[in-house]
N, C-alpha and C positions, 0 to 999 in steps of 0.2 A: 496104321500103327506099325512100328518096327517089330520084327519078330525075333530079334536077338540071335538070329541064325545066319552066320556069315558063310555064304556058299563060295565055291570056286568060280571065279569070273575074271574078266579082263581087269587090267590095272585101274582104269578110270572108274569102272563100276564098283570094284572092290573098295576103292577109296571113298566113293560116295556112300556106300552102304555102311562102311565102318564109321564114318562121321555121323550117320543117323543113329547108330547104336550108341556111340559115345554121348551124343546129345540126349538120348533117352536116359542113359545112366546119370548124366549130370542133372537132369530135371526130375528124376524119379518117374520117368515115363509120363510126365504131365500131359493130360489130354482127356477128352471125353470118352475114349474107347480104351478098354483094358488091353494090356499087351496080349498078343496071341500066343506067345511062348511064355510059360510061367514056371516058377519053382518055389518051394517053401521058403518063406522069409523075404520074398521079393517085395519091393516097395512100388507103389503106384499112386500118383496124385490124380484123383478122379475129378476132372474139371467139367463134368456134365451138368452140375448144378450151379446155383447162384454163387456159392462159395466152394472152392476146391476142398476135397476131403482126402486126407492122407490115409492110405490103406496099406495093409500088409497081408501077404499071402499066408494062409494058415499052414500049420505043420503038416497036414495031409495033402496040401496043394489041391484042395477042393473048393476053395472060396476065398473071398477077401474080407478082412476084419478091419473096420474103421478105427483109426487111432485118434483122429481129431480133425478140426476144421481150420483151414488157413483163412480166418476172417480178417476183415479190414483192421480190426482193433488188435489183432495178434492171434497166436495159436490157441485154440480152445480144445481141451481134451474131450473126447467123446464121452457122453454120460455125465459130465461134471455139471454142477449147479451154477446158477448165475453168479452167486457169491464166490464159488470156487474158481470160476473162470476169471473173475475180477481179481482174486487174490494172486493167481498165477501171473496175470498181466501187470500187477502192481510193481512199480519200479523202485519203491522206497518203503521204509518201515511205516511212515505216515500214511502212504497210500494203502498199505496192507491193513492198517487199523481202520481206515475208511471203508475198505472192502468188507471187513468183518463187522462193521457197525459199531466200532469202539471209539471212545473219546481219545483225545490227543494224549492224555496221561493215564490211559486205562491200565490197571494192574489187577491182580487177583484179589478179590475182596475178602478180608479176614476180620473176624470179630474182634472188637475191643474188649478190655476187661469188663467194662460196664455192660456191654451187650451180653457177654457170656454169663455174668452173674444175674442179670435181669431175666434171662431165659425167655424172651418174647420174640426175638428176631428169628425168622424161619428161612431167611434168604442169604445168610452169610456163613462162610466156612469157619470151622473151629480148629485151632491148633492144640496139641497136647497141653501146652501151658494154659490156654484158656479153659480147657476142660478141667484141669486141676484147680484153677481159681474158682470155677463155678461150684465144684464139689466142696471146696473149702468154705465157701459162703453158705452153702446149705448146712454143712456140719455146724457152723457157728450158730445158725438159726435154731437147730435142734437143741443145742446146749442151753438155750434160754428157757427150757421147760422148767416149771416149778420142781423143786427137789422131791416133793411128795406126790407129784401129779401122775406118776405112772406106776402101775403094779404089773407084775409079770404075767398077768392073765390075758390070754388071747383066744379068740374063738372065731373061726371062719375068717372074714375079712375085716373084723373089728378089733380094736385094742381098748382095754379098760384104762382110762386115764386116772380114775380115782374110785376106789371101792370103800364105801363109807361105813359099812355095818358088819365088818368082821367075817367076810367070806360068804355071806348069803343066808345064814341061819339065825344069826343073832338079831332080834328085832330092836327097833328104836320105837319108843312109845311116849305118849303124852296122856296124862290122866286128868279127869275132871270129876270131882265129887259134888253131888247136889245139882239142882236145876241150873240150866244155862250151858253156854259153850265158851270155852277159853281156847286161846291160840298161843303157840310158841314157835319162834323161828329157830331152826336147828342150824344156826350159822357155824357153831363149833363142831358139830357132828358131820354136817354135809356140805359146808361152804367150800367154794372154790373161786378164786379170783383170776381173771384172764390177764396175762402179760402181753398178749397180742389179740387182734381181732380174730375170732374163730367161730366155728360152728360145731355143735356137739349134740348128743342125745342123752337125756336124763331118763333113767329107767329104775323102777323099783316095784316091789310087791306091797299091796295095801290090804289090811284086814281090820276088823273091829273086835274089841273085847269089852266085857262088862255088860252094860245095859243094851237094850235094843235100839237106842237112839242113834241118829246119824253121826258118823265120824268123818273127818275131812283130812285131805292131804293136798298140798298145793306146791307147785314149783314157783319160786320167787326170784326175780332179777332186780337187784338194787331196791328191794322193798316192794316191788310191784308184782302182783300175782299174774303169772302168765297163763296158768291153767290150774283148776282145782277139781279134785275128784271126791265124791262122797261114797260111803258104803254103810250098809246096815247089816252086812253079812259077816259071819265069823270066818268065811273061807278067804284065802288069799287070792287077790286079783292082780294081774300084771298091769302096770301103768308105764307109759313112756311119752315123751314129747321132745321134738327137735327144737333147739334154741340157738340163737346167736349171741355172742358176747363181744362188746367192744373193749378196748384196752382199759383195764381198771375196774370193769364191772364184776360184781360178785353174784354168784348163783347159790341158792340154798333151798331147802325144803321147809315148809311150814306145816305143822300139824294142828288140827283142831279137834278137841274132844268134848263130847256132850254128856253130862251126867243127868241124874234124876233123883226123885224121892219116891218113897213108898210109905203108905199109911198102914200101920198095924195097930188096930185098936185106937187108942188116943195118942199114939206115938208116930211121929214122922221120922223116917230113917233115910238118910242120904244113901244113894247108890252111885257107884263110880263107873264111868265109861272110859275106855281106853282106845285111843287111835293108834294103830300099829302099822309100821312099815319095816321092810327088811330088804336085803340085797340091793341097797342103793348104790348105783354106779353111774359114772359119767363115761360115755363111750364116744369114740370117734373112729371113722375109717382111717386107714393109714395115710391118706393124703391130707388129713386135717390135723395131724399131730403137732406140726409147727404152729405155734400161736396160743397154746394153752398156758 
């Protein structure tokens, strides 16, 4: 391999060695052996392997750094991926799309208005306009709440949709005088009708007044009892049930009161039983507000 050092010599030898140096410069010292005389930034095409490797001398002139390979298909940067090498070798936009695995008409996928408002696509990009349209759709849904469906009461992660008994201390009652049990649907006091499909929790406190007979409280959906509780205690007991409502279905509470009679001498006296509830409220977590 030429040493790039042109010594004093006869004319014919000088010319021969100069031609070797010029040939080495022309070919970037193409060959299987590295140049014996080196300097920082010097190029050498290492032809010792199956495919020649273009190398550059490092800044400290202590070693060679590979730049890439002169492969049959073209120049391949050192350390590049197969897709990257194919992209570099691509001679047209169509070939570049193919190298990247894209279709002929591939463009950046952006959400449509319908996709933005449905909120179910997790693989499409959103623009500021689509974000605004999605928010506007959600605000419209919230505006469909019944006018009296929300009270400003909030606790932890729940929101009171409807408070039916005056803040929790005013009881609602149903009385029965004499033997037997009677029932009353409190549609006017506790009723709520869904304008959308929804899920919510019904909660209240139940107690008994009057006689020691059993009293009843039930949650009713469109006239069908979902659950009924009984009590014969004068202490208040917390009750709750999670329910679902379809559009147009109505929920309310039904009370049942049992009375009795007492015999004093030859006289029968009717006694009155009262079924009491208080703090009736319909609750939903914040994700369920839309739909009531």
